[in-house]
C-alpha positions in Angstrom: -68.1 -34.4 -1.0 -71.9 -33.6 -1.3 -73.8 -35.0 -4.4 -75.0 -31.8 -5.3 -71.5 -30.1 -5.3 -70.4 -33.1 -7.4 -73.0 -32.4 -9.9 -72.4 -28.8 -10.2 -68.8 -29.3 -10.7 -69.4 -32.1 -13.3 -71.7 -29.9 -15.3 -69.3 -27.2 -15.9 -66.3 -28.5 -17.8 -63.9 -26.0 -16.7 -64.7 -26.6 -13.0 -64.2 -30.2 -13.9 -60.8 -29.5 -15.7 -59.8 -27.3 -12.8 -60.5 -29.8 -10.1 -58.8 -32.5 -11.9 -55.6 -30.6 -12.5 -55.7 -29.0 -8.9 -56.3 -32.4 -6.7 -55.7 -30.4 -3.6 -59.3 -29.0 -3.9 -60.8 -32.5 -3.6 -59.4 -32.8 -0.1 -60.4 -29.1 0.8 -64.2 -29.7 -0.7 -64.5 -32.7 0.9 -63.8 -31.6 4.2 -65.5 -28.4 4.0 -68.2 -27.6 1.0 -68.1 -24.1 2.0 -65.2 -23.9 0.2 -66.9 -24.0 -3.1 -67.0 -20.2 -3.5 -62.9 -20.1 -3.3 -62.7 -22.9 -5.7 -64.9 -21.0 -8.2 -63.1 -17.9 -7.7 -59.8 -19.8 -8.2 -61.0 -21.3 -11.5 -62.2 -18.0 -12.9 -58.8 -16.6 -12.0 -57.2 -19.3 -13.7 -59.3 -19.2 -16.7 -59.5 -15.5 -16.9 -63.4 -15.0 -16.4 -63.5 -12.4 -13.7 -65.0 -9.1 -14.5 -61.8 -7.2 -14.3 -60.1 -9.7 -16.9 -62.9 -9.3 -19.4 -62.4 -5.6 -19.0 -59.0 -5.5 -19.6 -59.7 -7.6 -22.7 -62.0 -5.4 -24.0 -59.9 -2.1 -23.5 -56.9 -4.2 -25.1 -59.1 -4.7 -28.4 -60.2 -1.2 -28.4 -56.6 -0.3 -28.2 -55.8 -2.5 -31.2 -58.7 -1.2 -33.2 -57.8 2.5 -32.3 -53.8 1.8 -33.2 -55.2 0.1 -36.6 -57.3 3.0 -37.7 -54.6 5.5 -36.9 -52.2 3.6 -38.7 -54.8 3.5 -42.0 -54.8 7.5 -41.8 
């Protein structure tokens, strides 16, 4: 694996943990460093850091607050 790619992964604890838990990515990144983008997408999907996940969480929070306020009436 390229040195700068290793540094990027080690600097981000979530990426590093994802790499340790899914060791098949080590082989894929060794063979082709351009798989880094796919690796980051898989990591974001696992840890729910995608934009759609954040929007869904925000909508759930708004729904919870609305329900709470309606119950207080």
